[in-house]
N, C-alpha and C positions, 0 to 999 in steps of 0.2 A: 500444359492446357487446363487441367483442373485447377491449378493454383490461379491462372488468370481469371477463371470463372468465379472462384471463391473471393478473390480480392475485389473484383468490381461489383459483384453482389454485396459485399460488405460495405464497399464505398457507397452504394446507392440504397443503402437500408435507411429507412425513415429516421432511426436514432442517430446514425452517423450523419446524416443530413442535417439534422437539428443541432448537433454539436458543432458542425463545420459553419454553420451560418449564423450561430449566435455567439456573441462575445462573453456574455454572462455565463452560459452553460460551461463553455470551456473554463473559464476562471474559476467557477465552483468546483469543477472536476479537478483542476490543479490544486486548489487548496484542500480538498479533500484527501488528494493523494499525498501531499505533503504532510498532513496530520497523521495519517495512517503510517507513513514511514517513520515519523518521530515517536509514535506510540510503540510500534514494534521494535525500534532501535533502543528506546528506553527500557522496555522489558527484557530486551537481550542484555543490555547493560547492567540491569540489577542482578540478573542471574549470574552473569559472569562476575561481578564484583563479589557476590556471595561465595562462589566456587573458589575465588582467590583469596577468601578470608577478609575482604576489607569492608564489607558491608552486611547488615542484617545478620550479625554473628549470633544474636540470641534466638534465631529460627533455623530449623534444619533446612538442608539443601532441597529436600523433596517438597517441603512446604512452599518454598520460594519459588521453585521451577513450577 
């Protein structure tokens, strides 16, 4: 019962309605989401490569992380 109330109130929230009704807000949200995923994946990749000894060998692991 509480879950239904929460989901219905979230669906009827003004921000949710604006995103649902606008093509551009949804598109910009998706672009921002993909850019954020790429940034985080890139940061993880850099640290992983340093831990494997494949990149940034002149810097200590603590500094890269």
